[in-house]
C-alpha positions as CSV (number, residue, x, y, z in Angstrom):
1,M,-304.2,-148.8,98.9
2,A,-307.8,-149.0,100.3
3,A,-308.3,-148.0,103.9
4,P,-308.5,-151.0,106.3
5,I,-311.9,-152.2,107.6
6,D,-312.1,-151.0,111.3
7,L,-314.9,-151.7,113.7
8,G,-316.5,-148.4,114.7
9,T,-319.9,-149.0,116.1
10,L,-322.2,-152.0,116.5
11,L,-325.9,-152.8,116.8
12,F,-326.8,-155.1,119.7
13,T,-330.3,-156.4,119.6
14,A,-331.6,-159.0,122.1
15,V,-335.1,-160.0,121.4
16,E,-337.7,-162.3,123.0
17,P,-340.2,-163.9,120.7
18,H,-343.7,-164.4,122.1
19,R,-344.3,-168.0,123.1
20,G,-345.9,-170.0,120.4
21,H,-344.3,-167.7,117.7
22,E,-340.7,-168.5,118.3
23,L,-340.3,-170.8,115.2
24,D,-342.0,-168.2,112.9
25,Y,-339.9,-165.4,114.4
26,N,-336.7,-167.4,113.8
27,R,-337.6,-168.1,110.2
28,W,-338.6,-164.4,109.5
29,Y,-335.5,-163.0,111.1
30,E,-332.9,-165.2,109.4
31,T,-334.5,-165.2,106.0
32,D,-335.5,-161.6,105.8
33,H,-334.8,-159.1,108.5
34,F,-331.2,-160.2,109.3
35,Y,-330.3,-159.1,105.7
36,A,-332.9,-156.6,104.6
37,G,-333.2,-154.7,107.9
38,C,-329.6,-154.5,108.8
39,L,-326.8,-156.3,107.0
40,V,-327.2,-154.9,103.5
41,G,-326.9,-151.4,104.8
42,P,-324.0,-149.2,103.8
43,H,-320.8,-150.1,105.7
44,C,-322.3,-152.8,107.7
45,F,-319.7,-155.4,107.1
46,A,-320.6,-158.4,109.3
47,G,-323.4,-159.8,111.3
48,G,-324.1,-162.7,113.6
49,R,-327.0,-164.4,115.4
50,F,-326.8,-166.1,118.8
51,V,-329.3,-168.0,121.0
52,A,-329.6,-168.6,124.7
53,P,-331.4,-171.9,125.4
54,K,-332.7,-172.3,129.0
55,R,-329.6,-174.2,130.1
56,L,-327.5,-171.1,129.3
57,K,-330.0,-168.6,130.7
58,D,-329.8,-170.6,134.0
59,L,-326.1,-169.5,134.2
60,R,-326.9,-165.7,133.9
61,S,-326.2,-163.3,136.6
62,P,-327.4,-161.3,138.4
63,A,-330.9,-162.7,138.5
64,T,-332.4,-159.4,137.4
65,S,-330.6,-156.7,135.4
66,P,-331.4,-153.5,133.5
67,M,-329.9,-155.3,130.5
68,C,-332.6,-158.0,130.7
69,A,-335.1,-157.5,133.6
70,D,-336.7,-160.9,132.8
71,P,-334.2,-163.6,133.6
72,L,-335.6,-165.6,130.7
73,G,-335.7,-162.7,128.2
74,G,-333.4,-161.8,125.3
75,S,-333.3,-165.4,124.1
76,L,-332.2,-164.4,120.6
77,L,-329.4,-161.9,120.0
78,A,-328.1,-160.3,116.7
79,I,-325.0,-158.3,116.5
80,Y,-323.8,-156.2,113.5
81,W,-320.4,-154.5,112.9
82,I,-320.4,-151.0,111.2
83,Q,-317.3,-149.6,109.7
84,K,-315.5,-146.8,111.7
85,G,-316.5,-143.4,110.5
86,F,-319.8,-144.4,108.9
87,H,-322.2,-144.6,111.9
88,D,-324.4,-141.7,110.9
89,E,-324.7,-142.9,107.3
90,W,-325.7,-146.4,108.4
91,S,-328.1,-145.2,111.0
92,A,-329.9,-142.9,108.5
93,W,-330.2,-145.9,106.1
94,A,-331.4,-148.2,108.9
95,L,-334.2,-145.8,110.0
96,A,-335.5,-145.2,106.5
97,T,-335.3,-149.0,105.8
98,V,-337.2,-150.1,108.8
99,M,-339.9,-147.5,108.1
100,D,-340.2,-149.0,104.6
101,L,-340.4,-152.5,105.9
102,H,-343.2,-151.5,108.2
103,A,-345.1,-149.9,105.3
104,T,-344.7,-153.0,103.1
105,G,-345.8,-155.5,105.8
106,R,-342.3,-157.1,106.3
107,M,-342.0,-156.8,110.1
108,F,-342.9,-159.2,112.9
109,S,-345.1,-158.0,115.8
110,Q,-345.0,-161.1,118.0
111,R,-341.7,-160.3,119.7
112,D,-340.3,-157.8,122.3
113,H,-337.0,-156.0,122.3
114,T,-335.3,-156.9,125.5
115,H,-332.2,-154.7,124.9
116,T,-331.6,-153.1,121.6
117,A,-329.0,-150.3,121.4
118,M,-326.1,-149.0,119.4
119,Y,-322.7,-149.1,120.9
120,E,-319.4,-147.5,120.2
121,H,-316.4,-149.9,120.0
122,R,-313.8,-148.6,122.4
123,A,-311.1,-151.3,123.0
124,V,-310.1,-154.8,122.2
125,H,-308.0,-157.5,123.8
126,Q,-307.3,-160.4,121.5
127,H,-305.5,-163.7,121.8
128,D,-305.6,-164.8,118.2
129,T,-308.4,-163.1,116.2
130,P,-309.0,-159.4,115.3
131,I,-312.4,-158.2,116.5
132,E,-313.4,-157.3,112.9
133,L,-313.3,-161.1,112.1
134,A,-315.1,-162.3,115.2
135,L,-318.6,-162.5,113.7
136,D,-317.2,-164.4,110.7
137,R,-315.0,-167.0,112.5
138,A,-317.9,-169.1,113.6
139,F,-316.9,-169.1,117.3
140,A,-318.6,-171.8,119.4
141,G,-319.7,-169.4,122.1
142,L,-320.2,-165.8,123.2
143,V,-320.4,-164.3,126.7
144,V,-321.9,-160.8,127.1
145,T,-320.7,-159.0,130.2
146,A,-321.7,-155.6,131.3
147,G,-320.8,-153.2,134.1
148,Q,-321.6,-149.8,135.5
149,L,-318.6,-147.6,136.2
150,H,-318.3,-146.0,139.6
151,E,-318.2,-142.3,139.7
152,D,-314.4,-142.2,140.4
153,A,-313.5,-144.8,137.7
154,S,-313.0,-144.5,134.0
155,L,-313.3,-146.8,131.1
156,N,-309.5,-146.7,130.8
157,D,-309.3,-148.1,134.3
158,V,-311.6,-150.9,133.3
159,E,-309.5,-151.6,130.3
160,T,-306.4,-151.8,132.4
161,W,-308.2,-154.3,134.6
162,T,-309.5,-156.2,131.6
163,G,-305.9,-156.4,130.2
164,A,-304.7,-158.1,133.4
165,W,-307.8,-160.3,133.6
166,S,-307.5,-161.4,130.0
167,S,-303.8,-162.2,130.2
168,H,-304.8,-165.0,132.6
169,A,-308.1,-165.8,130.9
170,F,-306.6,-166.4,127.5
171,T,-304.6,-169.3,128.9
172,Q,-307.5,-171.1,130.6
173,P,-309.8,-173.8,129.2
174,W,-312.8,-171.5,129.9
175,G,-311.2,-168.4,128.4
176,P,-312.0,-166.3,125.3
177,S,-310.1,-165.7,122.1
178,V,-311.1,-162.0,121.8
179,I,-312.8,-159.4,123.9
180,G,-314.4,-156.2,122.6
181,T,-315.5,-153.4,124.9
182,S,-318.1,-150.9,123.9
183,T,-320.2,-148.0,125.4
184,M,-323.7,-147.0,124.6
185,L,-324.9,-144.6,121.9
186,P,-328.4,-143.2,121.3
187,L,-330.8,-144.8,118.9
188,P,-332.9,-142.4,116.7
189,D,-335.8,-140.9,118.7
190,D,-338.3,-142.0,116.1
191,A,-337.0,-145.6,115.7
192,P,-340.2,-147.8,115.6
193,D,-340.7,-150.8,117.8
194,V,-337.7,-150.2,119.9
195,P,-338.3,-149.0,123.5
196,A,-336.6,-145.7,124.4
197,N,-333.2,-146.6,125.8
198,A,-331.4,-143.5,126.9
199,P,-327.6,-144.0,126.6
200,D,-325.8,-144.3,129.9
201,D,-322.3,-142.9,129.8
202,R,-321.3,-145.1,132.8
203,R,-322.4,-148.4,131.2
204,F,-320.1,-150.6,129.2
205,I,-320.5,-154.0,127.6
206,Q,-317.9,-156.6,126.7
207,L,-318.3,-159.3,124.0
208,H,-316.2,-162.4,124.8
209,F,-315.9,-164.8,121.9
210,L,-315.1,-168.4,122.8
211,D,-313.9,-171.5,120.9
212,H,-316.1,-173.7,123.1
213,D,-319.5,-173.9,124.6
214,P,-319.8,-171.2,127.3
215,A,-321.1,-173.7,129.9
216,Q,-317.8,-175.5,129.9
217,H,-315.9,-174.7,133.1
218,W,-318.4,-171.9,133.8
219,A,-317.9,-172.0,137.6
220,D,-314.1,-171.7,137.1
221,G,-314.3,-168.6,134.8
222,Y,-317.3,-166.5,133.8
223,G,-319.3,-167.6,136.8
224,K,-316.8,-165.4,138.8
225,W,-316.5,-162.5,136.4
226,G,-319.1,-160.3,138.1
227,D,-317.5,-160.8,141.6
228,E,-314.1,-160.1,140.2
229,L,-315.2,-156.9,138.5
230,E,-316.8,-155.7,141.7
231,A,-313.7,-156.6,143.7
232,S,-311.7,-154.3,141.4
233,G,-313.6,-151.4,142.9
234,L,-314.1,-149.9,139.5
235,A,-317.7,-150.9,138.5
236,T,-320.9,-152.7,139.5
237,H,-321.7,-155.9,137.8
238,V,-324.7,-155.5,135.5
239,W,-324.9,-158.7,133.4
240,T,-323.1,-161.9,132.5
241,A,-325.0,-163.9,129.8
242,P,-323.8,-166.8,127.7
243,Y,-324.9,-167.5,124.1
244,I,-324.2,-169.9,121.4
245,P,-324.6,-169.3,117.6
246,T,-327.8,-170.1,115.8
247,V,-327.5,-172.6,113.0
248,P,-328.7,-170.9,109.8
249,G,-331.4,-172.7,107.9
250,T,-332.5,-174.7,110.9
251,D,-334.6,-174.2,114.1
252,R,-332.0,-175.9,116.3
253,Y,-332.3,-174.7,119.9
254,I,-335.4,-172.6,119.2
255,N,-337.6,-175.2,121.0
256,D,-335.4,-175.0,124.1
257,L,-335.7,-171.3,124.9
258,W,-337.7,-171.8,128.1
């Protein structure tokens, strides 16, 4: 029997198109780079694209963050799942591929990488969906949260806290269906276009997939996440940012980024 498909690592790439080029960027990314630059690589088994219109960026906290120093940055987000045990193989393919895309004129210069990094999947809390299927289920919303562990705390401590937090959140109208926790990995030193982003072994992110628009009941739920994390005494709140999925083949939401 074939081995199961397990999530091992993920590529998280939040990008800001230059103003006036957002429609062209969206078309280039969804018709070319989403596939040729990432998804067709070995053992990359799922991908998804998300967008933060201004109405959702207005809900972000804190106002500035090392994840996204510009409060209006990172409007478009792509996430890719890589099968466990094949990170090095996919990374080598991705580096060679992007070099070739540059050489053949298939890149797009009118955009900035807000936060692009590889992450190692570390833990999951799920109500009804395995994390491996989260990018394929067509969830209505995504909330990205991030924290910085205190020196005397561990990721296991945060996962214990997340388990207690999620047992309540799963029952709430604002709550998620699945939460994945990850920690940073280094990108190749010679990766083109992407700013150097040294991995921080105290930083973690969580991807909360929702069956509803993240803005619904925001003040009752995710609007409090950062304060609740800090009240735990385990970590500093780094980022809470809601997104919704793009609609492939359309430019829906792309005129509403700012």
